[in-house]
C-alpha positions in Angstrom: 0.0 0.1 -0.1 1.5 3.4 -1.1 1.3 6.7 0.9 -1.8 7.8 -1.1 -3.4 4.7 -0.6 -3.5 5.2 3.3 -4.7 8.5 3.1 -1.7 10.4 4.0 0.3 12.7 1.9 3.8 14.3 2.1 4.0 17.9 3.4 3.2 20.5 0.9 6.5 22.0 0.0 4.9 25.6 -0.4 3.2 25.2 3.0 6.7 24.5 4.4 8.1 27.5 2.9 5.6 29.7 3.9 6.0 28.5 7.6 9.9 28.8 7.3 9.4 32.2 6.0 6.9 32.7 9.1 9.5 31.5 11.6 12.4 33.4 10.0 10.0 36.9 10.3 9.8 35.7 14.0 13.0 35.4 14.6 13.9 38.9 13.4 11.3 40.5 15.5 10.7 40.4 19.5 8.2 37.9 21.1 4.9 39.1 22.4 3.3 37.4 25.4 -0.2 38.3 26.5 -1.4 38.0 29.8 -5.2 37.7 29.3 -8.1 37.9 31.4 -11.8 38.1 31.5 -12.0 41.4 34.2 -9.7 43.4 36.1 -8.3 42.0 39.2 -8.0 38.3 38.2 -4.2 38.6 38.5 -2.9 39.4 35.3 -0.3 42.1 36.5 0.8 39.7 39.1 1.5 36.7 36.7 3.4 38.9 34.5 5.5 40.3 37.1 6.1 36.6 38.3 7.0 35.4 34.9 9.4 38.6 34.6 11.3 37.4 37.9 11.6 33.9 36.9 13.4 35.2 33.5 15.6 37.7 35.5 16.6 34.8 37.5 17.6 33.0 34.2 20.0 35.7 33.4 17.9 37.8 31.1 17.7 41.6 31.0 14.3 42.5 32.3 13.1 45.9 32.4 9.6 46.8 34.2 8.6 49.6 31.3 5.1 50.3 33.0 3.4 48.5 35.6 0.0 49.8 37.1 -0.1 48.3 40.7 -3.4 50.0 41.6 -2.3 50.3 45.3 -2.2 46.5 45.6 0.5 45.4 48.2 1.5 41.9 46.6 2.0 43.5 43.2 4.0 46.4 44.7 6.3 43.8 46.5 7.1 41.8 43.5 7.9 45.1 41.4 10.4 46.0 44.3 12.7 43.6 42.8 12.8 44.4 39.2 14.6 47.4 37.5 11.9 50.2 36.7 11.9 52.6 34.0 11.4 56.2 34.9 7.8 57.6 33.4 8.1 60.2 30.6 6.5 63.4 31.7 3.8 64.8 29.1 2.1 68.4 29.6 -1.4 68.5 28.7 -4.0 71.2 29.3 -1.5 72.6 32.2 -1.3 69.0 33.7 1.6 66.8 33.9 0.9 63.3 32.7 2.9 60.1 33.2 3.4 57.8 30.3 5.5 55.0 29.1 8.9 56.2 28.0 9.3 54.5 24.7 12.5 56.2 23.5 14.1 55.6 27.0 13.2 51.9 26.4 14.8 51.7 22.8 18.0 53.5 24.1 18.0 51.1 27.2 17.5 48.1 24.8 16.7 45.2 27.4 16.1 41.8 26.3 12.7 41.7 27.7 10.2 44.7 28.8 7.1 44.6 30.9 4.3 46.7 29.8 1.2 46.9 31.8 -2.5 47.7 30.2 -1.9 47.0 26.6 -5.2 48.9 25.4 -4.2 52.3 27.2 -4.6 55.3 25.5 -1.5 57.7 25.6 -1.6 61.4 26.5 -2.3 63.6 23.5 1.3 64.8 22.2 2.8 61.1 22.5 4.6 59.3 19.7 1.7 56.9 19.3 -1.9 57.4 20.2 -2.2 53.9 21.8 0.3 51.8 23.8 -0.1 48.8 21.9 1.3 50.9 19.1 4.5 51.2 21.5 4.7 47.5 22.0 4.6 47.0 18.2 7.7 49.5 17.7 9.2 47.5 20.7 8.8 44.3 18.9 10.2 45.7 15.5 13.4 46.6 17.3 13.6 42.9 18.3 12.7 43.4 22.2 10.6 40.9 23.7 7.4 42.2 25.4 5.2 40.8 28.3 1.9 42.6 28.6 -1.7 42.3 30.0 -5.1 42.8 28.4 -8.9 42.1 29.3 -11.3 40.7 27.1 -13.5 43.7 26.8 -10.8 45.6 25.3 -10.6 43.0 22.2 -11.7 45.2 19.3 -13.9 42.7 17.4 -16.0 41.7 20.7 -16.1 45.3 22.3 -19.9 45.8 21.1 -20.8 42.3 22.6 -19.3 43.2 26.0 -20.9 46.6 25.6 -24.2 44.9 25.1 -23.7 42.5 27.9 -22.5 45.2 30.5 -24.6 48.2 29.2 -21.0 50.1 29.6 -19.3 51.2 26.3 -15.8 50.2 25.7 -13.7 53.2 24.4 -10.1 51.8 24.6 -9.6 48.6 22.3 -6.6 46.7 20.9 -7.0 45.6 17.2 -7.3 41.6 16.8 -4.1 41.8 14.8 -2.3 42.6 17.6 -3.3 39.6 19.5 -2.6 37.3 16.4 1.1 38.5 16.3 1.3 37.3 20.2 3.6 34.3 20.7 1.8 33.2 23.5 -1.7 34.1 25.0 -1.8 33.2 28.6 -5.2 32.9 30.2 -5.2 34.2 33.8 -8.8 32.9 35.3 -10.7 33.2 38.4 -14.1 31.9 39.3 -16.8 34.5 39.6 -17.1 33.9 43.4 -13.3 34.3 44.0 -13.1 37.7 41.8 -16.0 39.2 44.0 -14.3 38.2 47.1 -11.2 40.2 46.0 -13.0 43.2 45.1 -14.9 43.2 48.6 -11.5 42.5 50.3 -10.0 45.8 48.4 -7.7 43.9 46.4 -8.9 45.4 42.9 -10.4 48.7 43.5 -10.7 50.9 47.0 -13.8 50.3 49.0 -15.9 53.0 47.5 -15.0 52.3 43.9 -15.5 48.6 44.7 -19.0 49.2 46.0 -20.1 51.1 42.8 -18.2 48.2 40.6 -20.1 45.6 42.2 -23.3 47.0 41.2 -22.5 47.6 37.8 -19.5 46.2 36.0 -18.8 43.3 38.6 -22.1 41.6 38.5 -22.1 37.8 38.6 -23.8 37.4 35.4 -21.6 39.9 33.6 -18.3 38.1 34.9 -19.7 34.8 33.8 -20.4 36.1 30.3 -17.0 37.6 30.1 -15.3 34.6 31.2 -17.1 32.7 28.4 -15.9 35.2 26.0 -12.4 35.0 27.4 -12.5 31.2 27.1 -13.6 31.4 23.7 -10.8 33.9 22.4 -8.3 31.6 23.7 -9.6 28.5 22.5 -9.9 30.1 19.0 -6.3 31.0 19.3 -5.5 27.5 20.2 -7.4 26.2 17.4 -5.5 28.4 15.1 -2.1 27.0 16.3 -3.4 23.6 15.6 -4.5 24.4 12.1 -0.9 25.7 11.6 0.5 22.7 12.8 -1.6 20.6 10.8 -0.9 22.6 7.8 3.0 22.1 8.3 2.7 18.6 9.0 0.3 17.6 6.0 -2.2 15.8 8.5 -5.3 15.2 6.6 -8.5 16.4 8.1 -12.3 16.8 7.2 -13.1 20.3 7.2 -15.5 22.2 5.4 -14.1 24.6 2.7 -13.5 27.9 4.3 -15.5 30.8 2.4 -15.1 34.5 2.4 -17.1 37.1 4.2 -18.0 40.4 2.7 -19.3 43.1 4.8 -20.9 46.2 3.1 -19.7 49.8 4.7 -21.2 53.0 4.5 -21.1 56.3 5.9 -23.6 55.2 8.9 -22.3 55.0 12.4 -24.1 51.5 12.8 -21.2 50.2 10.0 -18.9 49.9 13.0 -21.1 47.2 14.2 -21.4 45.4 11.2 -17.7 45.3 10.7 -17.0 43.8 14.2 -19.7 41.1 13.5 -18.1 40.2 10.1 -14.7 39.9 12.0 -16.2 37.6 14.5 -18.2 35.6 11.8 -14.8 35.3 9.7 -12.8 34.1 12.8 -15.2 31.5 13.8 -15.2 30.3 10.3 -11.4 30.5 9.9 -12.4 32.5 6.6 -10.8 35.7 5.1 -13.1 38.5 4.9 -13.3 41.8 3.0 -15.0 45.1 3.8 -16.5 47.0 0.8 -17.6 50.4 0.3 -19.7 51.4 -2.8 -19.4 55.2 -3.7 -22.5 56.1 -5.8 -21.6 59.6 -5.8 -18.2 61.3 -4.8 -18.2 62.7 -1.5 -16.2 66.0 -0.8 -13.6 65.6 1.8 -15.3 68.3 3.9 -18.7 66.1 3.9 -18.9 64.8 7.3 -19.9 61.4 5.8 -16.5 61.2 4.1 -14.8 61.1 7.5 -17.4 58.5 8.8 -16.6 56.2 5.9 -12.7 56.5 6.3 -13.1 55.6 10.2 -15.2 52.6 9.5 -12.6 51.4 6.7 -9.9 52.2 8.9 -11.6 49.9 11.7 -12.2 47.0 9.3 -8.5 47.3 8.5 -7.2 47.4 11.6 -9.1 44.3 12.4 -7.6 42.6 9.3 -10.0 42.9 6.7 -9.1 43.5 2.9 -10.7 47.2 2.2 -12.1 47.6 -1.1 -13.5 50.9 -2.5 -16.0 50.5 -5.5 -17.6 53.1 -7.7 -21.0 52.4 -9.4 -24.8 53.5 -9.5 -26.2 50.4 -7.9 -24.9 49.3 -4.6 -26.3 45.7 -5.0 -24.8 45.2 -8.2 -21.4 46.2 -7.3 -21.5 44.2 -4.3 -22.8 41.1 -6.1 -20.5 41.5 -8.8 -17.4 41.5 -6.2 -18.8 38.9 -4.4 -18.8 36.4 -7.4 -15.3 37.8 -8.3 -14.0 37.0 -5.1 -15.9 33.6 -4.4 -17.6 35.0 -1.3 -19.8 32.8 0.7 -21.7 35.1 3.0 -22.4 38.8 2.6 -22.9 40.9 5.8 -25.3 44.1 5.5 -27.1 46.0 7.9 -31.0 46.4 8.4 -32.7 49.4 6.3 -33.2 52.4 8.7 -35.2 54.7 6.5 -38.9 54.5 6.5 -40.7 51.9 4.5 -42.4 54.2 2.3 -39.2 55.6 1.0 -38.1 51.8 0.3 -41.2 51.4 -1.5 -40.8 54.3 -3.7 -37.1 54.2 -4.2 -36.4 50.6 -3.8 -34.6 48.7 -0.8 -31.0 48.1 -1.3 -31.4 45.0 1.1 -34.2 43.5 -0.6 -32.7 43.9 -4.2 -29.2 42.3 -2.7 -31.1 39.3 -1.2 -32.9 38.7 -4.6 -29.9 38.9 -6.6 -27.6 36.8 -4.2 -28.6 33.4 -5.4 -26.5 30.9 -3.9 -24.8 33.2 -1.5 -25.8 33.7 2.0 -26.9 37.1 3.1 -26.8 37.8 7.0 -28.8 41.0 7.8 -27.7 42.7 11.1 -29.3 45.4 13.1 -27.5 48.5 13.8 -26.9 50.2 17.0 -30.0 51.3 19.0 -30.5 55.2 18.0 -31.3 56.1 21.6 -28.4 54.1 23.0 -26.0 55.4 20.6 -26.9 58.9 21.5 -26.2 58.1 25.2 -23.0 56.9 24.1 -22.0 60.0 22.5 -23.4 59.9 19.2 -25.0 63.3 19.1 -21.9 64.5 17.4 -22.5 61.9 14.9 -26.0 63.1 14.3 -25.0 66.6 14.1 -22.5 65.6 11.2 -25.5 64.6 8.8 -25.2 67.2 6.2 -28.0 69.5 5.5 -29.7 69.2 2.4 -29.2 71.4 -0.6 -32.3 73.4 -0.9 -31.3 75.2 -3.8 -32.5 72.0 -5.8 -35.7 71.9 -4.2 -36.0 75.7 -5.1 -35.2 75.1 -8.7 -37.8 72.1 -8.9 -40.6 74.7 -7.8 -39.3 77.2 -10.4 -39.1 74.7 -13.1 -42.7 73.4 -12.6 -43.9 77.2 -12.6 -42.2 77.6 -15.9 -43.5 74.4 -17.3 -47.1 75.4 -16.3 -46.5 78.9 -18.0 -45.5 76.7 -21.0 -48.6 74.6 -21.0 -51.0 78.0 -20.5 -49.5 79.0 -23.9 -50.0 75.6 -25.4 -53.5 75.1 -24.0 -55.5 76.3 -26.7 -53.5 74.4 -29.5 -52.9 71.0 -27.8 -54.4 68.2 -26.0 -53.9 67.4 -22.2 -51.7 64.4 -23.2 -49.1 66.7 -24.8 -49.3 69.1 -21.9 -48.0 66.0 -19.7 -45.0 65.7 -21.9 -43.8 69.3 -20.8 -44.0 68.6 -17.0 -42.1 65.1 -17.7 -39.1 67.2 -19.5 -39.1 69.4 -16.7 -38.8 66.6 -14.3 -36.1 65.0 -16.3 -34.0 68.4 -16.5 -34.5 68.9 -12.5 -33.2 65.4 -11.9 -30.4 65.6 -14.1 -29.0 68.9 -12.7 -30.0 68.6 -9.1 -30.3 64.7 -8.2 -33.0 62.3 -7.1 -34.7 64.3 -4.1 -35.6 67.6 -6.2 -36.7 65.3 -9.0 -39.2 63.4 -6.7 -40.4 67.0 -5.7 -40.7 68.1 -9.3 -42.7 64.9 -10.0 -45.3 65.6 -7.3 -45.4 69.3 -8.2 -45.9 68.4 -12.0 -49.0 66.4 -11.0 -50.4 68.9 -8.7 -50.1 71.7 -11.3 -51.3 69.6 -14.2 -54.5 68.7 -12.0 -55.2 72.1 -10.6 -54.6 74.2 -13.8 -55.6 72.2 -16.7 -58.0 69.1 -15.6 -61.5 69.8 -15.4 -63.0 71.6 -13.3 -59.9 73.9 -13.5 -58.4 75.4 -10.5 -59.5 72.9 -8.2 -57.9 69.5 -6.8 -61.5 67.9 -8.0 -61.7 65.5 -10.8 -64.6 65.2 -13.0 -63.5 62.2 -14.6 -62.1 59.3 -12.7 -60.0 58.3 -15.7 -57.7 61.1 -14.7 -56.9 59.4 -11.5 -55.4 56.6 -13.6 -53.5 59.2 -15.6 -52.1 60.8 -12.5 -50.9 57.5 -11.3 -49.1 56.6 -14.6 -47.7 60.1 -14.7 -46.3 59.9 -11.3 -44.8 56.7 -11.7 -43.3 57.6 -15.2 -42.2 60.9 -13.5 -40.5 59.2 -10.5 -38.8 56.5 -12.8 -37.5 59.1 -15.0 -36.1 61.2 -12.1 -34.4 58.1 -10.5 -32.7 57.0 -13.8 -31.6 60.5 -14.6 -30.2 61.0 -11.3 -28.4 57.6 -11.2 -26.9 58.8 -14.8 -25.9 61.9 -13.5 -24.3 60.3 -10.4 -22.8 57.8 -12.6 -21.3 60.8 -14.8 -19.8 62.2 -11.9 -18.2 59.2 -10.6 -16.8 58.5 -14.2 -15.3 62.1 -14.5 -14.0 61.6 -10.9 -12.2 58.3 -11.7 -11.0 59.8 -15.3 -9.5 62.8 -13.3 -7.4 60.3 -11.4 -6.4 58.0 -14.0 -5.3 61.0 -16.0 -3.4 62.7 -13.2 -1.7 59.4 -12.2 -0.6 58.9 -16.3 0.5 62.3 -16.5 2.6 61.8 -13.3 4.1 58.4 -14.7 4.9 60.1 -18.0 6.5 63.0 -16.6 8.6 61.1 -14.1 9.7 58.8 -16.7 10.7 61.6 -19.0 12.6 63.9 -16.4 15.8 63.9 -14.7 17.0 65.7 -11.7 15.8 65.2 -8.2 14.5 68.7 -7.7 12.5 68.2 -11.0 11.2 65.0 -10.1 9.9 66.0 -6.6 8.3 69.1 -8.2 6.4 67.1 -10.5 5.3 64.5 -7.8 4.3 67.6 -5.5 2.3 69.1 -8.2 0.2 66.1 -9.6 -0.5 64.7 -5.9 -1.5 67.9 -4.6 -3.9 68.3 -7.5 -5.1 64.6 -7.2 -6.0 64.7 -3.5 -6.7 68.2 -2.9 -4.0 68.7 -0.6 -0.7 70.7 -0.1 2.3 68.6 -0.2 5.8 68.7 0.9 8.9 66.5 0.2 11.5 66.0 2.5 14.9 64.5 1.8 18.0 63.9 3.9 21.0 66.1 4.0 24.8 65.3 3.7 24.6 64.5 7.4 21.5 62.2 7.2 19.2 64.6 8.7 15.7 65.2 7.2 15.2 68.7 5.5 12.4 70.4 3.9 13.3 70.2 -0.1 10.2 70.8 -2.5 7.0 72.4 -2.0 5.1 75.0 -0.8 6.5 75.4 3.0 4.4 78.4 3.9 1.2 76.8 3.0 1.9 73.4 4.4 3.2 75.0 7.7 5.4 72.4 9.2 5.6 72.5 13.0 8.1 70.9 15.3 5.8 68.0 16.0 5.3 67.6 12.0 9.2 67.5 11.9 9.4 64.6 14.6 6.6 62.8 12.5 8.6 63.1 9.3 11.7 61.9 11.3 9.9 59.0 12.5 8.6 57.8 9.1 11.9 58.4 7.8 13.6 56.1 10.5 10.6 53.5 10.5 9.7 53.3 6.9 6.0 53.3 7.9 3.2 56.1 7.4 2.4 58.1 10.1 0.5 61.4 11.1 -3.2 62.4 10.2 -5.6 59.3 10.0 -3.1 56.8 11.0 -2.6 55.4 14.5 0.6 57.0 15.0 0.9 60.5 16.1 -2.6 61.3 14.4 -3.0 64.8 15.8 0.0 66.2 13.7 -2.6 67.6 11.2 -1.1 66.0 8.1 -0.1 62.7 6.6 3.6 61.4 6.3 4.3 58.8 3.9 8.0 57.2 3.5 9.5 57.0 -0.3 10.5 53.4 -0.1 13.2 52.5 -2.3 14.8 49.1 -2.9 17.7 49.9 -0.3 15.6 51.8 2.3 13.8 55.1 2.8 14.9 58.0 0.6 12.9 60.4 2.0 9.2 61.3 3.3 6.2 62.8 1.5 3.8 65.1 3.9 0.2 65.6 2.8 -2.1 68.2 4.3 -5.6 68.4 3.2 -6.9 71.6 2.0 -10.1 71.3 4.2 -9.3 71.2 8.0 -10.2 68.1 9.8 -10.5 66.0 6.6 -9.2 62.5 6.4 -7.7 60.4 3.6 -9.7 57.1 3.0 -8.1 54.1 3.0 -8.0 53.7 -0.7 -6.5 57.1 -1.0 -3.8 56.5 1.7 -3.2 53.2 -0.6 -2.9 55.1 -3.5 -0.8 57.9 -1.9 1.7 54.8 -0.6 1.9 53.6 -4.5 2.6 57.1 -5.9 5.2 57.5 -3.2 6.7 54.1 -4.3 6.6 55.4 -7.9 8.3 58.6 -7.2 10.9 56.6 -4.9 11.5 54.2 -8.1 12.3 57.5 -10.2 14.4 59.0 -7.4 16.5 55.5 -7.2 16.8 55.4 -10.9 18.0 59.1 -10.7 20.5 58.0 -8.0 21.8 55.0 -9.9 22.2 57.1 -12.9 24.2 59.7 -11.0 26.2 56.9 -9.5 26.8 55.4 -12.8 28.0 58.9 -14.2 30.4 59.1 -11.0 31.6 55.4 -11.7 32.2 56.7 -15.5 34.1 59.5 -14.5 36.0 57.6 -12.1 36.9 55.3 -14.9 37.7 57.9 -16.9 39.9 59.5 -14.4 41.6 56.2 -14.0 42.1 56.0 -17.8 43.6 59.4 -17.8 45.8 58.8 -14.9 47.2 55.5 -16.6 47.4 57.5 -19.9 49.4 60.1 -18.1 51.6 57.6 -16.3 52.2 55.8 -19.7 53.0 58.8 -21.5 54.7 61.0 -18.9 56.8 58.1 -17.6 58.6 57.5 -20.8 59.0 61.4 -21.3 60.2 61.9 -18.0 62.7 58.9 -18.3 63.8 60.4 -21.5 65.4 63.7 -20.5 66.3 62.2 -17.1 68.3 59.6 -18.7 70.1 62.1 -21.0 70.9 64.3 -18.1 72.1 61.3 -16.1 74.2 60.3 -19.0 75.8 63.5 -19.5 76.4 64.4 -16.0 77.8 60.7 -15.6 80.2 61.6 -18.4 81.5 64.8 -16.8 82.0 63.2 -13.6 83.7 60.2 -15.0 85.8 61.6 -17.9 85.3 65.4 -17.8 88.9 66.1 -17.2 90.2 64.2 -20.1 87.5 65.9 -22.5 87.9 69.1 -24.3 86.4 72.2 -23.8 84.1 71.9 -26.6 82.9 68.5 -25.5 82.1 69.4 -21.9 80.3 72.4 -23.2 78.0 70.2 -25.4 77.4 68.0 -22.5 76.6 70.9 -20.4 74.0 72.3 -23.0 72.7 68.9 -23.4 71.9 68.7 -19.4 70.3 72.1 -19.9 68.2 71.5 -22.5 66.7 68.3 -21.1 66.4 70.0 -18.0 64.4 72.7 -19.5 62.1 70.1 -21.5 61.5 68.2 -18.0 60.6 71.7 -16.5 58.3 72.5 -19.1 56.5 69.3 -19.0 55.8 69.4 -15.1 54.9 73.1 -15.6 52.3 72.0 -18.2 51.0 69.3 -16.0 50.8 71.6 -13.1 49.1 74.5 -15.1 46.4 72.1 -16.7 45.7 70.8 -13.1 45.1 74.4 -11.8 43.0 75.4 -14.9 40.6 72.2 -14.8 40.2 72.6 -11.0 39.2 76.1 -11.4 41.9 77.3 -8.7 43.7 79.3 -11.4 42.0 82.6 -12.0 43.1 84.7 -14.6 44.7 88.3 -14.1 42.6 90.1 -16.8 44.2 93.4 -17.9 43.7 95.5 -21.2 46.7 95.0 -23.5 47.5 94.6 -27.1 48.0 90.8 -28.5 51.6 91.9 -29.8 52.7 91.7 -26.1 52.2 88.0 -25.5 52.8 87.2 -28.8 56.3 88.9 -28.8 57.2 87.1 -25.6 56.3 83.7 -27.3 58.0 84.3 -30.4 61.4 85.0 -28.3 60.9 81.9 -26.5 60.4 79.6 -29.5 62.8 81.5 -31.6 65.6 78.5 -31.6 62.7 76.0 -32.6 61.7 78.2 -35.5 65.2 78.9 -36.9 65.7 78.0 -40.6 61.6 78.5 -41.2 60.0 81.2 -43.1 57.8 83.2 -40.3 55.0 85.4 -41.5 53.4 87.7 -39.0 50.4 89.8 -39.9 49.2 91.8 -37.0 47.2 95.0 -37.8 48.4 98.3 -36.1 44.7 99.2 -35.4 43.9 95.9 -33.6 42.0 96.5 -30.5 43.0 96.2 -27.1 41.9 92.7 -25.5 41.2 92.0 -21.7 43.5 88.8 -21.0 45.9 87.5 -18.7 49.1 88.3 -20.8 51.1 85.0 -19.0 48.3 82.5 -20.0 48.0 84.0 -23.4 51.8 83.8 -24.0 51.5 80.1 -22.7 48.8 79.6 -25.4 50.6 81.0 -28.3 53.9 79.3 -27.3 52.2 75.9 -27.2 50.8 76.4 -30.7 54.0 77.9 -32.2 56.1 74.9 -30.7 53.4 72.3 -32.2 53.9 73.8 -35.3 57.6 73.5 -35.2 57.4 70.0 -33.7 55.1 68.4 -36.1 55.7 69.9 -39.5 58.7 69.0 -41.9 62.0 71.1 -41.0 62.0 74.3 -43.2 58.3 74.6 -43.9 56.5 78.1 -43.2 54.7 79.1 -40.2 52.4 81.9 -40.2 50.7 84.2 -37.4 47.7 86.3 -38.5 45.4 88.4 -36.1 42.2 90.2 -37.1 39.2 91.8 -35.3 35.7 90.8 -35.6 32.3 91.6 -33.7 33.1 89.0 -31.1 36.6 90.1 -30.4 40.0 89.2 -31.7 40.8 86.4 -33.6 44.6 84.7 -33.9 45.4 81.9 -36.2 48.9 80.1 -36.1 48.8 77.9 -39.5 51.4 75.6 -40.8 52.2 73.5 -44.0 52.4 70.1 -42.3 50.6 67.2 -43.4 47.4 68.5 -42.0 44.7 66.7 -39.6 42.4 63.8 -40.3 38.5 64.8 -40.0 38.1 62.8 -36.9 41.0 64.7 -35.2 39.7 68.2 -35.5 38.0 67.9 -32.2 39.9 65.1 -30.3 43.3 66.8 -30.8 42.3 68.9 -27.9 41.5 66.3 -25.6 43.9 65.6 -22.7 46.5 63.2 -23.2 45.4 62.6 -26.8 48.3 61.6 -29.1 47.5 62.1 -32.7 48.0 59.6 -35.7 51.3 59.7 -37.2 50.0 61.3 -40.3 48.2 64.0 -38.5 49.2 67.5 -38.8 49.8 68.9 -35.3 49.3 65.3 -34.1 51.8 63.9 -36.8 55.5 63.2 -36.7 57.0 62.4 -33.2 54.3 61.7 -30.6 53.9 64.5 -27.8 52.8 64.5 -24.3 48.9 65.1 -25.3 48.8 68.2 -23.0 49.9 71.1 -24.9 46.8 71.8 -26.8 44.4 70.7 -23.8 46.2 73.7 -22.2 45.5 76.0 -25.2 41.8 75.0 -24.8 41.5 75.4 -21.1 43.0 78.9 -21.3 41.0 80.1 -24.1 38.0 79.0 -22.1 38.9 80.7 -19.1 39.0 83.9 -20.9 35.4 83.2 -22.2 37.0 82.4 -25.8 37.3 79.4 -27.9 39.8 77.4 -30.1 39.2 75.4 -33.3 41.4 73.4 -35.6 41.0 73.5 -39.5 42.7 72.1 -42.5 44.3 74.6 -44.9 43.7 74.5 -48.6 47.0 73.4 -50.1 47.9 71.4 -47.1 48.8 72.1 -43.4 46.5 73.1 -40.4 45.4 76.2 -38.6 44.6 76.5 -35.1 42.3 79.6 -34.4 42.0 81.1 -31.2 39.0 83.8 -30.6 39.3 86.2 -27.6 36.2 88.2 -26.8 36.1 91.8 -26.8 36.5 93.7 -23.6 33.4 95.0 -21.4 32.5 98.3 -21.7 33.7 100.8 -19.1 35.1 104.1 -18.5 38.6 104.7 -19.5 41.3 103.6 -17.0 42.9 106.1 -14.8 46.5 105.9 -14.4 46.2 105.6 -10.9 43.7 102.6 -10.8 45.5 99.8 -9.5 45.7 96.2 -11.3 43.1 94.8 -9.4 40.4 97.2 -10.3 41.6 97.0 -14.1 40.6 93.4 -14.1 37.3 94.0 -12.7 
């Protein structure tokens, strides 16, 4: 019998890989142990401290980060043996509040930290809104955490606890935090034992204990909470068993897990639906989705927008996949999503509007049930409005936007206009034709102002038609009962037309909004791909993101020292505060969004998102909504994060291109160094060898040589030393010119002065050649550094002498033009190859044997490069040309001097060069 016949199978490699990856992630993070109880006073803190003592006895570094003893003697006695972290003082409304010092713990870096009351809400101004977020950051820094939690603070069952106890729970912990716990330790007491501790003052002080026993600590409440706590722990154990079976490939007979889809809207009761869907998905071990259908775009200033954002964020915190849809029909979009994602159960709230409206406009719940077919639909009631008000929902009720009365006023005006038109048509048309005028008016109102004004227009149209045109006129009475049927049909047709027209209008608005988002994203992608430069890339991103999300944006990039600085954006409009800078720095350090709408530093007033690259965080993007208090929806937040990654990718490409350019420059520098060494080493050795040989001859046999021989050796030493000195001087001068450290000393002078000095220095090299010098007497003065121009002309003349046949003529011509003075040094050598006309000025370029200036014996490849550098430093230029009849010409252009008053004789040299 093989392994398939007995029902067993080998472990799934993908499942084993997933488990290995999960274990690897666990090893890189700290371990979380939660001491879990049904109510205060069961001994969670005592159990946590006891385990902390055990760990300390085993040699671990244990730190008591924050422990609330509530005056219990046995707990304080345990705490005395542990290192206690000093509390952080936070000022709030003139009061000093003590909070857990997260930064102090990170600086201390213990192996294990004890953090009591996981659901605690931090004081405003703290880095995180909730203590469980502090714990997550500790885990991210590979620090183990022991903490405590009561069952009523679990987010998914907080509404069930409120229903049992009658007390709303305001401090909750997302289920995802519990799911990250390595261990969930149940600390349990029977209701009788807990009540005994309460009466003995071991839970609260006597006065508080008496009130608590009459309210929260009733026996029925404690029993129900204990059952909830046991269920949470049992579900956790069941999950661990499932993970083990998956890794070990143990066959079990389980029904296929489906998916749960919960419909979320702007109603405050949607939070109850979200929690119910979480519990349902957890009991079925199923994935779940929270979907919101946008039938019409909501302005960020609309309170319903913020309510939707809060409901979707709650679902996201509880572990749901959040989906935002756009469409004209909520049931159609929900059913389409359910079928696409293989959803088995849809959770929707009961209708809360009057039945008459459901009859007239249709009920989304009834339509969803009719179209659901094989998909189960769970209809769950919302919270009791009276109870919601008692819990503080008055503010939520006040947030309901006031209807726009202008549309209803236009309905009245439109029906009045239709009546006027019908009065004009009445003598010439039948009553049936007049009905069409009212229907046209209804369609116009519905298309311009929506469904509500369209319904009003339908009713007013029938009323006007009855009063003004149906006999007896100007009365609500009807002479013929057939008109009642006409009125009914007319109202139904008008109602259907108004509804369909309003839906088309909403659909068009949604399509326009979607198209605008698509266009902005497409334009951003194209411009980022076509642009280069960090500044320009960030400017493009800021411009498009601000337009897309109707916000003010600011980009932060690190400086050379790694400190984050405001880089691109409207800094004055963004108004970065000290708190905002701290949030941006935290986002840059941790690589996670923070600020407005998140659970980390939510009071900062702006959302900060990291530019995440392949090698870490490149910077931070800050976004402040134009409407004060508006929130970004989860869909918008995900889109912002996606765009930030796209911008980060463009910045990373820019950085890689810059690094590549630097690498190319370094490679070119190395090539030049190698070329310099290979060229200069030979040319240094040649004069050095001649100098050493001549000097050695003088030292060895100088006394036996005649005067003329000794003179020849001495002249050879001098000539080779001069050649060596000129080579080194050219290298130093080229280095100074290219580095920018050599500044020209500009003075007005005639070009004849540096030309004459250069001719005197090169006179020996030009001996035996015909030299033609053409410098007009009226040539204007030029503003140059005489020493540098002399070196330029000297290099050109030496080139002409070195690389042309002996005895061939050399000519020098100067002329003035509109741009300044042009000087040409020409020869009658073999000329230059076409591809060398530009290359000949490159540093260390040594021309071909047949080249003009590059022909003949090869030189150092420095002289002409120095000529170009000198010309450029004067604001001029140099070029090479081939002459008719053979030879090459090098033409230098020096710009005309700037206009200024005639120089005074007493003006010093520096003022003349300004």
